[in-house]
N, C-alpha and C positions, 0 to 999 in steps of 0.2 A: 363394787368399788365406790369409794367415797369421792364425789365430785363436787365442785363449787355449787352446782345447782341443787344439790341435796342438803347443803348446809344453810341454816338460817343465818341471816346477817348478824354478825357479831357473836356467833355461837362459839367460835374458837378464838380465844384471845391469848396474849402472852401469859396471863395469869393462869389460864386453864392448862397450860403445858407444864409438865413436871420438869424440873431442872435436869438438863442432859438428855431429854427425850428426843430432841432433834440434833443430830450430829452430822458432820461431813461424811463419816463412814456409813451412816444409815442412808444418806442421800446419794452415795457413790454411784448407784446404778443409773441415776439421771444426771450426774455431774460430769463435766469435762475437766480433767486435770484438777479435780477438787473445787472447781469454780462453777457457779450456777448462773452466770450472766454472760451477755455478749454486748459488744459495742458496734454501732453502725459505722462503717468506714467508707461508705459511698452509697449514693442513691440518685436516681434520676430517670429520665425517659430518653431512650435511644430511638431514632426514627429508622425506617426500613433501609435507608441509605447508609446507616451506621453512624450518623452524626448525633452527638449529645444534644438533644433538643431542649430538655428542661433539667439541668443539673440542680440538685438540692443545694441550698445555701450551705457553704462550707465543704461540699463534696469536691474532692480532687480527682475523682475517677474520670477516665477518658474512655472513648469508644472508637471502634473502627469496624468496617465491613471488608472482609477479604474475598468473598465470593457469595453466590446465591445461598442465603440462609446461614451463612457463617460470619460471626462477629467476634470481637475481642473486647473485653473490659480490662482496664489496667488501673491499679491504684498505686500511685507513686509513693515511695518511702515507707511502705508497709512493713518491710523486714530488712532494714539496713544491716549489711554485713552477714546476712543470713543466720543471725543468732537467735531470733525470736520466732521460731517455727510455731505458728499458731494456726489453728483450724479456721479457715474462712469459708463461709458458705453463702450462696446466693439464692434469693427469692426472685423469680422471674415471672412476669405476667405479660403475655403477648397482647399487643394493642389491636391485632387483627382477629376478628371472630373466626373460630374454627382452627386456629393455629396453636402449636405447642412450642415451648422453649425449654431447653435444658442447658446446663453449664457443666463443664469439666471441672476437675479439681484445680484449685489455685496453685500456681507455681511461681516462685520467685525467679524473675528472669534476669535480674542484675543484682548481684550481692553488694556491689559498691553503693548503688543508689537504693536498693531495697525494693525496687519496683516489682509488683506482683501482678500476674495476669491470669485470666481464665478465658477459655473459648466458650462461646455461646452458639448453639444451633437452634434455628427456628424451622418448624416443619408444618406442612399442610395436614389436612385431615387424613390423607392417605399415607402419611409418614415420609413423604418426599421433602427434601430441603426446599424451603420457600422463604422469600424475604418477608419479614414482619418486624415492625417496631416492637419494643418491649419496655416495660417499666421494671426497674431492678432495685433491690435493696441488698447490700453486701454487709454481712455481719462477720466480726472476728470474735472468737471465744477467748476469754481471759482478760487480763489487764491491758 
């Protein structure tokens, strides 16, 4: 496979590509809905009590803890009227050594406001639910 590390700097330029060599159809296997980009819709650090400790500038995401190891992330206004169904995914990094964090699929919880939410679970090394803070980045595919 051709990877960036195998290519010399500047060896592939726009001039080196034949007209029409790169098209959306040829990239479809790696594209989502014909688009190859994502936008960040929220990021920050949530502490083990579920409070947003360090929201990124401009991030409107909120957080809460419902029980041991169970948290919620909500992004207000992400899908008003439930008309812009777009894939949202989360990157989660636990702040406690030896813990893991997973997120469920995002779901719009209020079509009028467009608020979207996901459940986050944090677990210890044995797989049992356990409280842990986590750093998160939420991406939305498309425009």
